[in-house]
TORROZA-923678 format. One record per residue (C-alpha): x, z negated, y; chain; residue number from 1. Coordinates in steps of 0.02 Angstrom, whole numbers, plus 32768, in hexadecimal, padded with zeros to 4 digits. Each point is the difference from the previous one (the first is absolute). Example, Ala and Ser with C-alpha at 12.3 -4.5 7.8 and 13.67 -1.06 7.14 Angstrom:
TIGU     X     Z     Y  c    k
TIGU  8267  7E7A  7F1F  A    1
TIGU  8045  8021  80AC  A    2
! end
This chain:
TIGU     X     Z     Y  c    k
TIGU  B2B3  6481  86A1  A    1
TIGU  800F  7FFC  7F41  A    2
TIGU  803F  809C  7FAD  A    3
TIGU  7F7E  805C  7F98  A    4
TIGU  8028  806D  7F6C  A    5
TIGU  7FAA  8050  7F6C  A    6
TIGU  8030  7FEE  7F48  A    7
TIGU  7FBD  8030  7F56  A    8
TIGU  7FD6  7F7D  7F7D  A    9
TIGU  7FDD  800F  7F46  A   10
TIGU  7F55  7FB2  7FDE  A   11
TIGU  8035  7FCE  7F4F  A   12
TIGU  80A2  7FA3  801D  A   13
TIGU  801A  7FF7  80BE  A   14
TIGU  809B  8070  8005  A   15
TIGU  8024  8035  80B4  A   16
TIGU  803D  80AE  8031  A   17
TIGU  8021  8056  80A5  A   18
TIGU  7FA8  809F  7FC2  A   19
TIGU  7F76  802D  7F88  A   20
TIGU  8032  800E  7F49  A   21
TIGU  7F9B  8049  7F72  A   22
TIGU  8049  7F8A  7F7D  A   23
TIGU  8030  7F4B  8022  A   24
TIGU  80B7  7FE4  7FD0  A   25
TIGU  7FDB  7F48  7FDB  A   26
TIGU  7F68  8002  7F8C  A   27
TIGU  7FF7  80BE  7FD9  A   28
TIGU  7F4A  800C  803B  A   29
TIGU  7FC3  80A5  8046  A   30
TIGU  7FA2  801C  80A6  A   31
TIGU  7FFE  7F47  802F  A   32
TIGU  8058  8009  80AA  A   33
TIGU  7F99  7FE0  809D  A   34
TIGU  8036  7FFE  80B4  A   35
TIGU  7FF4  7F5E  8063  A   36
TIGU  802B  7FD9  80B4  A   37
TIGU  8074  7F6B  800B  A   38
TIGU  8025  7F9A  809C  A   39
TIGU  809E  7F9A  7FF1  A   40
TIGU  7FED  7F58  8058  A   41
TIGU  8073  7FE9  8094  A   42
TIGU  8050  7F64  8040  A   43
TIGU  7F5A  7FA5  8013  A   44
TIGU  7FC9  7F6F  7F93  A   45
TIGU  7FC9  8022  7F4E  A   46
TIGU  7F53  7FD8  7FBE  A   47
TIGU  803E  7F5F  7FB5  A   48
TIGU  8092  7F9B  8042  A   49
TIGU  8033  7F4B  8001  A   50
TIGU  8010  7F99  809D  A   51
TIGU  80BE  7FF3  7FEF  A   52
TIGU  804E  8094  8058  A   53
TIGU  80B7  7FDD  7FDB  A   54
TIGU  8018  7FFF  7F44  A   55
TIGU  80AF  7FF3  7FB7  A   56
TIGU  803A  8085  7F88  A   57
TIGU  8008  7FCF  7F48  A   58
TIGU  80A7  7FE4  7FAE  A   59
TIGU  802C  8003  7F45  A   60
TIGU  8002  7F5B  7FA1  A   61
TIGU  8043  7FD3  7F55  A   62
TIGU  7F77  7FF2  7F7F  A   63
TIGU  803B  7F50  7FD5  A   64
TIGU  7FED  7FCB  80B7  A   65
TIGU  7F4B  803A  8012  A   66
TIGU  7F89  7F6C  7FFB  A   67
TIGU  7F7C  8010  7F79  A   68
TIGU  7F50  7FCC  802E  A   69
TIGU  7F6E  7FE6  7F8A  A   70
TIGU  7F6E  8064  8043  A   71
TIGU  7F5B  7FA5  7FEE  A   72
TIGU  7F79  807C  7FD0  A   73
TIGU  7F56  7FFD  8052  A   74
TIGU  7F6B  7FF5  7F8B  A   75
TIGU  7F76  807F  801F  A   76
TIGU  7F79  7F9B  7FA1  A   77
TIGU  7FF6  8097  7F8B  A   78
TIGU  8057  7FDB  7F5A  A   79
TIGU  8003  80B7  7FCC  A   80
TIGU  804D  8039  80A4  A   81
TIGU  807D  7F71  7FFD  A   82
TIGU  8036  8032  7F50  A   83
TIGU  801B  80B6  8033  A   84
TIGU  8061  7FCD  809C  A   85
TIGU  8072  7F8F  7F9B  A   86
TIGU  7FB6  7F57  802C  A   87
TIGU  7FBB  801C  80AF  A   88
TIGU  8028  8049  80AA  A   89
TIGU  80B2  7FFE  8042  A   90
TIGU  8018  7FE7  80BB  A   91
TIGU  8028  80A4  8057  A   92
TIGU  7FD4  806D  7F6B  A   93
TIGU  7FA7  80A8  8014  A   94
TIGU  7F88  802D  7F73  A   95
TIGU  7FB6  80AE  7FE8  A   96
TIGU  7F5F  8013  7F9B  A   97
TIGU  7FC7  80AD  7FCA  A   98
TIGU  7F69  803C  7F9F  A   99
TIGU  7F75  8080  7FF7  A  100
TIGU  7F74  8001  8082  A  101
TIGU  7F79  7F82  7FD7  A  102
TIGU  8065  7FA7  7F79  A  103
TIGU  7FF9  7F5A  8060  A  104
TIGU  809F  7FF3  8069  A  105
TIGU  7FA6  7FC9  809F  A  106
TIGU  7F92  7F87  7F9E  A  107
TIGU  8099  7FB0  7FAF  A  108
TIGU  8059  7FEB  80A7  A  109
TIGU  7F65  7FBD  8059  A  110
TIGU  7FE8  7F81  7F73  A  111
TIGU  80B5  7FCE  8019  A  112
TIGU  7FE7  7FEB  80BB  A  113
TIGU  7F61  7F9A  7FE9  A  114
TIGU  8046  7F8D  7F79  A  115
TIGU  80AB  7FCF  8047  A  116
TIGU  7FEC  7F51  8045  A  117
TIGU  8064  7FA6  8088  A  118
TIGU  8051  80A4  8038  A  119
TIGU  7FD2  8076  808D  A  120
TIGU  7FDB  80AD  7FB8  A  121
TIGU  7FE9  809E  8067  A  122
TIGU  7FA5  8090  7FAA  A  123
TIGU  8018  80A4  805F  A  124
TIGU  7F90  8092  7FD1  A  125
TIGU  800D  80B1  8040  A  126
TIGU  7F78  8044  7F8E  A  127
TIGU  7F6C  7F8A  8015  A  128
TIGU  7FA7  7FA9  808E  A  129
TIGU  7FF5  7F44  8013  A  130
TIGU  7F48  8004  7FCC  A  131
TIGU  8029  805B  7F5D  A  132
TIGU  8088  7F82  7FD6  A  133
TIGU  7F8A  7F70  802A  A  134
TIGU  7F7C  8046  7F89  A  135
TIGU  807E  800B  7F72  A  136
TIGU  8043  7F52  8026  A  137
TIGU  7F50  7FB7  7FF1  A  138
TIGU  7FE9  805A  7F5A  A  139
TIGU  80A1  7FC4  7FAD  A  140
TIGU  8008  7F4B  803C  A  141
TIGU  7F91  7F76  8041  A  142
TIGU  808E  7F91  803F  A  143
TIGU  807B  806A  8065  A  144
TIGU  80A0  7FB5  8043  A  145
TIGU  7FF5  7FC5  80B4  A  146
TIGU  80A5  8051  8034  A  147
TIGU  7FD8  80B3  7FCA  A  148
TIGU  8002  8079  8093  A  149
TIGU  7FC5  80B5  8001  A  150
TIGU  8047  8088  8072  A  151
TIGU  7FCB  80B7  8002  A  152
TIGU  8090  805F  8050  A  153
TIGU  8072  8093  7FD6  A  154
TIGU  8084  7FFB  8089  A  155
TIGU  809B  7F9E  7FCD  A  156
TIGU  8023  7FD2  80B6  A  157
TIGU  7F56  7FAD  8013  A  158
TIGU  800F  7FAF  7F55  A  159
TIGU  80A6  7FAD  802B  A  160
TIGU  7FB9  7FBF  80A4  A  161
TIGU  7F73  7FA9  7FA0  A  162
TIGU  807E  7FC0  7F80  A  163
TIGU  8068  7FAE  808A  A  164
TIGU  7F63  7FAB  8043  A  165
TIGU  7FB9  7FC8  7F58  A  166
TIGU  80A3  7FDE  7FA0  A  167
TIGU  7FB9  801A  7F50  A  168
TIGU  8055  7FC0  7F63  A  169
TIGU  7FC5  808F  7F8F  A  170
TIGU  7FDF  80B3  8039  A  171
TIGU  7F96  8082  7FA4  A  172
TIGU  7FFC  80B8  8035  A  173
TIGU  7F72  806F  7FC1  A  174
TIGU  8046  8082  7FF9  A  175
TIGU  80AF  803A  8032  A  176
TIGU  7FC4  80B7  8009  A  177
TIGU  7F89  7FD6  808F  A  178
TIGU  8083  7FB4  8075  A  179
TIGU  805B  8061  8086  A  180
TIGU  8093  7FD9  8071  A  181
TIGU  8012  803F  80B3  A  182
TIGU  80B6  802A  7FDB  A  183
TIGU  7FCC  808F  7F8C  A  184
TIGU  7F99  8093  803F  A  185
TIGU  7FA7  802B  7F5F  A  186
TIGU  7F5A  7FD9  7FAE  A  187
TIGU  7FE1  7F5D  7FA0  A  188
TIGU  8028  8012  7F48  A  189
TIGU  808C  807E  8019  A  190
TIGU  80A9  7FE4  7FB0  A  191
TIGU  8057  7FCD  80A2  A  192
TIGU  7F72  7F8B  8036  A  193
TIGU  7FF9  7FA6  7F59  A  194
TIGU  80BC  7FEA  7FFF  A  195
TIGU  800A  7FC1  80B4  A  196
TIGU  7F6C  7F87  7FF0  A  197
TIGU  8045  7FB9  7F5E  A  198
TIGU  80AB  7FE9  8050  A  199
TIGU  7FB3  7FA0  8093  A  200
TIGU  7F9E  7F8F  7F8A  A  201
TIGU  809B  7FE7  7F94  A  202
TIGU  8065  7FC7  8098  A  203
TIGU  7F73  7F8B  8031  A  204
TIGU  7FF8  7FB2  7F52  A  205
TIGU  80BB  7FE5  7FF0  A  206
TIGU  8015  7FB8  80B0  A  207
TIGU  7F6A  7F8A  7FFB  A  208
TIGU  7FF3  7FD6  7F45  A  209
TIGU  7F47  8032  7FF9  A  210
TIGU  7FCB  8052  7F5A  A  211
TIGU  7FB0  80AB  801D  A  212
TIGU  7F88  805B  7F8B  A  213
TIGU  7FF0  80BC  8015  A  214
TIGU  7F72  8060  7FAD  A  215
TIGU  8035  80B3  7FDB  A  216
TIGU  7FA2  809E  7FCF  A  217
TIGU  8030  8065  7F66  A  218
TIGU  8007  80BB  7FE1  A  219
TIGU  7F9E  8060  7F7D  A  220
TIGU  8097  7FED  7F8B  A  221
TIGU  7FEE  7F42  8007  A  222
TIGU  809D  7FDF  8067  A  223
TIGU  7FFE  7FA0  80A4  A  224
TIGU  7FE6  8076  8093  A  225
TIGU  8087  8015  8082  A  226
TIGU  80BC  800E  7FF0  A  227
TIGU  8055  7FB8  7F67  A  228
TIGU  806C  7F97  8074  A  229
TIGU  7F64  7F97  8020  A  230
TIGU  8010  7FB4  7F52  A  231
TIGU  80BB  7FE3  801A  A  232
TIGU  7FE5  7FA6  80A6  A  233
TIGU  7F84  7F7D  7FC3  A  234
TIGU  802A  7F6B  7F91  A  235
TIGU  7F72  8010  7F83  A  236
TIGU  7F96  8093  7FC6  A  237
TIGU  7F5C  7FDA  7FA6  A  238
TIGU  7F8C  807E  7FAE  A  239
TIGU  7F47  7FD6  7FF6  A  240
TIGU  7FB3  806B  7F77  A  241
TIGU  7F6D  800A  7F8C  A  242
TIGU  7F76  806F  7FBE  A  243
TIGU  7F65  8012  806D  A  244
TIGU  7F96  7FF7  7F62  A  245
TIGU  8048  7F56  7FD2  A  246
TIGU  7FEE  7F5E  8061  A  247
TIGU  80B5  7FCF  7FE3  A  248
TIGU  808A  801F  8080  A  249
TIGU  80BB  7FED  7FE0  A  250
TIGU  807F  7FCC  8083  A  251
TIGU  80A9  803E  7FC5  A  252
TIGU  80AA  7FDA  804C  A  253
TIGU  806E  809B  8012  A  254
TIGU  808A  7FB7  806B  A  255
TIGU  8021  7F4A  802A  A  256
TIGU  809C  7FB8  8051  A  257
TIGU  7FC4  7F4D  7FE5  A  258
TIGU  7FC1  8005  7F4D  A  259
TIGU  7FE8  8067  7F62  A  260
TIGU  7FD1  80B6  801A  A  261
TIGU  7F90  800B  7F67  A  262
TIGU  7F7D  7F7B  8020  A  263
TIGU  7F46  8020  7FF1  A  264
TIGU  7F65  7FB3  804D  A  265
TIGU  7F4F  8025  7FC2  A  266
TIGU  7F60  7FF4  8066  A  267
TIGU  7F49  8023  7FDC  A  268
TIGU  7F9F  805A  8089  A  269
TIGU  7F55  7FB4  8024  A  270
TIGU  7F83  800D  808D  A  271
TIGU  8049  7F60  8048  A  272
TIGU  80B2  8044  8002  A  273
TIGU  8092  7FF6  7F88  A  274
TIGU  8004  7F76  7F7D  A  275
TIGU  80A3  7FCA  7FAF  A  276
TIGU  800F  801A  7F44  A  277
TIGU  806A  7F73  7FB8  A  278
TIGU  7FF8  8037  7F49  A  279
TIGU  8008  80BF  7FF7  A  280
TIGU  8008  8003  7F41  A  281
TIGU  7F4A  7FCB  7FF2  A  282
TIGU  7FC1  808C  8071  A  283
TIGU  806D  8088  7FB3  A  284
TIGU  7FC1  7FDD  7F4F  A  285
TIGU  7F51  803F  7FDB  A  286
TIGU  7F87  7F92  7FA2  A  287
TIGU  7FC9  805A  7F60  A  288
TIGU  7F78  7FCE  7F88  A  289
TIGU  804B  8067  7F72  A  290
TIGU  80A9  8046  7FCF  A  291
TIGU  801E  80B2  803D  A  292
TIGU  8087  807B  7FD0  A  293
TIGU  807F  8040  807E  A  294
TIGU  8018  7F5A  805B  A  295
TIGU  809C  7F92  7FFE  A  296
TIGU  8037  7F6E  806D  A  297
TIGU  80AE  7FF6  804B  A  298
TIGU  8060  7F75  8059  A  299
TIGU  8052  8045  809C  A  300
TIGU  805A  7FB8  8097  A  301
TIGU  7FEA  802A  80B8  A  302
TIGU  808B  7FA9  805D  A  303
TIGU  7FFE  7F4C  7FC4  A  304
TIGU  7F4A  8006  7FC9  A  305
TIGU  7FD0  801E  7F49  A  306
TIGU  7F5E  805E  7FE0  A  307
TIGU  7FA1  803E  7F69  A  308
TIGU  7FBB  80AF  8015  A  309
TIGU  7F93  806F  7F96  A  310
TIGU  8040  80AC  7FCC  A  311
TIGU  7F7B  807D  7FCA  A  312
TIGU  8023  80A1  7FA2  A  313
TIGU  7F93  808F  7FC5  A  314
TIGU  8040  8081  7F82  A  315
TIGU  7F90  8094  7FD8  A  316
TIGU  800E  80B2  7FC0  A  317
TIGU  803B  807F  8082  A  318
TIGU  7F64  8067  8020  A  319
TIGU  8050  807D  8078  A  320
TIGU  809E  8030  7FA2  A  321
TIGU  8087  7FAB  8068  A  322
TIGU  7FFE  7F43  7FE7  A  323
TIGU  7FE3  7F98  809C  A  324
TIGU  806D  7F6B  8031  A  325
TIGU  7FBA  7F8D  8086  A  326
TIGU  8030  7F50  8035  A  327
TIGU  7FB0  7F90  8083  A  328
TIGU  806C  7F70  803E  A  329
TIGU  8096  8032  7F95  A  330
TIGU  808A  8081  800A  A  331
TIGU  7FC8  809F  7FA5  A  332
TIGU  80B3  8032  7FD8  A  333
TIGU  8020  7F5B  7FA7  A  334
TIGU  7F5D  8014  7FA0  A  335
TIGU  803B  80AC  7FC5  A  336
TIGU  80A4  7FB2  7FC9  A  337
TIGU  7FA4  7F7B  7F99  A  338
TIGU  7F93  8086  7FB1  A  339
TIGU  809E  805F  7FCD  A  340
TIGU  8042  7F60  7FAF  A  341
TIGU  7F5F  7FF1  7F9B  A  342
TIGU  8010  80B5  7FC6  A  343
TIGU  80B8  7FF8  7FD3  A  344
TIGU  8013  7F4F  7FBA  A  345
TIGU  7F54  7FD8  7FB8  A  346
TIGU  7FBC  80A9  7FCC  A  347
TIGU  7F5F  7FFA  8067  A  348
TIGU  7FCE  80B2  802E  A  349
TIGU  7FC4  7FF1  80B3  A  350
TIGU  803B  80AA  803F  A  351
TIGU  7F51  8048  7FE8  A  352
TIGU  7FA3  7F69  8045  A  353
TIGU  7FC8  7FD2  80B0  A  354
TIGU  8044  7F57  8036  A  355
TIGU  7FB8  7F9E  8092  A  356
TIGU  8047  7F59  8039  A  357
TIGU  7FB9  7F82  807B  A  358
TIGU  803D  7F59  8042  A  359
TIGU  7F62  7F9B  801A  A  360
TIGU  7FDE  7FAE  80A8  A  361
TIGU  8041  808E  806D  A  362
TIGU  80B4  7FC2  8009  A  363
TIGU  80A3  8060  7FE7  A  364
TIGU  8082  7FBD  7F87  A  365
TIGU  80B6  8034  7FEF  A  366
TIGU  8038  7F74  7F8C  A  367
TIGU  804A  804A  7F5E  A  368
TIGU  7FC3  7F66  7FA2  A  369
TIGU  7F54  8052  7FEC  A  370
TIGU  8048  808E  7F95  A  371
TIGU  7FD0  7FAF  7F5B  A  372
TIGU  7F4E  7FDB  803B  A  373
TIGU  7FEB  80B7  8035  A  374
TIGU  8039  803F  7F55  A  375
TIGU  7F8C  7F83  7FA9  A  376
TIGU  7F6D  803B  806A  A  377
TIGU  8027  80B7  7FDD  A  378
TIGU  800B  7FE8  7F43  A  379
TIGU  7F65  7F91  8003  A  380
TIGU  7F9E  808C  8052  A  381
TIGU  804E  8086  7F90  A  382
TIGU  7FD4  7FA2  7F60  A  383
TIGU  7F60  7FB4  8049  A  384
TIGU  8037  7F52  7FCB  A  385
TIGU  7FED  7F75  8082  A  386
TIGU  808C  7F89  802E  A  387
TIGU  7FCA  7F4A  8004  A  388
TIGU  7FDC  7FC0  80AF  A  389
TIGU  8064  7F63  7FD5  A  390
TIGU  80A3  8065  7FED  A  391
TIGU  8072  8033  8090  A  392
TIGU  80A6  805B  800E  A  393
TIGU  809F  7FED  8068  A  394
TIGU  808A  8078  7FCF  A  395
TIGU  8056  80A1  8035  A  396
TIGU  800D  8095  7F8B  A  397
TIGU  80A1  8065  7FF4  A  398
TIGU  8013  80B9  7FD7  A  399
TIGU  8035  7FDA  7F4E  A  400
TIGU  7F62  7F99  7FE2  A  401
TIGU  8056  7F57  800F  A  402
TIGU  7FAA  7F6C  8055  A  403
TIGU  806B  7FC9  8092  A  404
TIGU  8005  7F55  8053  A  405
TIGU  7FB4  7FE2  80AD  A  406
TIGU  802D  7F82  8085  A  407
TIGU  7FAE  7F56  801D  A  408
TIGU  7FA6  8002  7F5A  A  409
TIGU  7FD5  7F47  8006  A  410
TIGU  7F94  8018  809C  A  411
TIGU  7FA1  808C  7FA9  A  412
TIGU  7FE5  7F98  7F63  A  413
TIGU  7FC6  7F6A  8067  A  414
TIGU  7F80  806B  805E  A  415
TIGU  7FBA  8044  7F5D  A  416
TIGU  7FFA  7F51  7FB7  A  417
TIGU  7FA5  7FBE  809A  A  418
TIGU  7F77  8084  7FF0  A  419
TIGU  7FDF  7FD9  7F49  A  420
TIGU  8056  808F  7FA5  A  421
TIGU  802A  7FE1  7F4A  A  422
TIGU  8091  8079  7FE5  A  423
TIGU  8083  805D  8065  A  424
TIGU  8076  8089  7FC7  A  425
TIGU  80AF  7FFB  804D  A  426
TIGU  80AC  8043  7FD4  A  427
TIGU  8068  7F9E  7F82  A  428
TIGU  808B  7FF9  8082  A  429
TIGU  7F8E  7F9C  8073  A  430
TIGU  7FE9  7F75  7F81  A  431
TIGU  80AD  7FB6  8017  A  432
TIGU  7FF4  7F56  8052  A  433
TIGU  7F41  7FFB  8005  A  434
TIGU  7FAE  7F60  7FC5  A  435
TIGU  7F64  8038  7FA4  A  436
TIGU  7FBF  7F4E  7FED  A  437
TIGU  7FC9  7FF3  80B6  A  438
TIGU  7F8B  8095  7FEF  A  439
TIGU  7F5E  7FFF  7F9F  A  440
TIGU  7FFD  80BD  7FE4  A  441
TIGU  8061  805D  7F78  A  442
TIGU  809B  805B  803E  A  443
TIGU  8029  8099  7F94  A  444
TIGU  80AB  8051  8012  A  445
TIGU  8012  80B8  7FD0  A  446
TIGU  808E  807E  7FFE  A  447
TIGU  7FA8  80A9  7FEF  A  448
TIGU  7F57  8045  8030  A  449
TIGU  7FDD  8025  7F47  A  450
TIGU  8002  7F43  7FE2  A  451
TIGU  7F7D  7FE6  8088  A  452
TIGU  7F8D  8087  7FBB  A  453
TIGU  800E  7FBC  7F4F  A  454
TIGU  7FD1  7F51  803B  A  455
TIGU  7F70  803F  806D  A  456
TIGU  7FB5  8090  7F9C  A  457
TIGU  804B  7FED  7F54  A  458
! end
């Protein structure tokens, strides 16, 4: 009979302790330890095992003797998802997708299952019935793939039995928090269950070469629920995010062992499912009939994709004594730093003014290349002088007020030129080696923010 024991787990990071602790020594969280009954599996067979019982132990090899193989990536028929994954699915990879409830994770994965052609896909749901999934499938597509199979099950033992019978080529789990293994005597969704179920699916993916998608829940802090080791175990971690009041959803790569970890995919949520957005610059720029103050356009990069975004600023008198500083979609601390640069280097007195900043479209931007556009929007609102909608910016601002160069400036200029902009402000240091003749817009190089303000506002 298997030996049973009890242990305490931290619900934030998965740290295991033999006794209850008030403070987790791993993540320093308080009152997060819960007791769980654990049954260690004995000598019996595991939930997933290969048919070969006698497997030779591995031995070290020289790196020059290891044969290199070119992995052919599997297309998902979704250009946005392929871009975020680094070109497609890799055989045996495990991909974790997290996001808020109702953001569209299940819809995205069901669309993937219904659109992959010539491959057998198994969609396993522990949250919905087959009838519910069928209703959503009829809503989002009229031509589903013939080899898409649906299974509603939560036991990993039963799931692997059906996998052995069906032999799918792509596996989707919705969601990992609903699965439970018979080897662990605890409730589904607990730290030990999530870790054990993920380990079984990871062994299955690596031994069979079948790509596995795992949908994961997130906590109220926005992090993926379960132990932190869950993100270390999988090959790729994707975050599906967006504002409920906007139709646009962003699929962001946080970790990717087979591609860039900063790629971005954009979707539009409609009644018929998620639609791919091939040109995000057009949706992130509002169409205005007249010039308005406090608006400036910036050329930013998300991974390898250039985008033009609209930065909006509002500067008003502080009505309640202490000035307010608020930023949506941008780091508030960096905004405060840029305001200090304006005060110290340019003489604008903003210490008694409320400053509100918004990145239009509901996206979050960390690219320092939008610094100059933010300052232009703030001064435009402060002086109530509009910035032309045919002008954009791509430069970082230093603490001494200098305009610093940014990377991959030619991609930013080409994106602005493609969308019909007439002028772009960049750092003088970015102009080296740039052929201005191949662009129809005017490229203006500047050294200090005073030069920009003199050219814009006189």
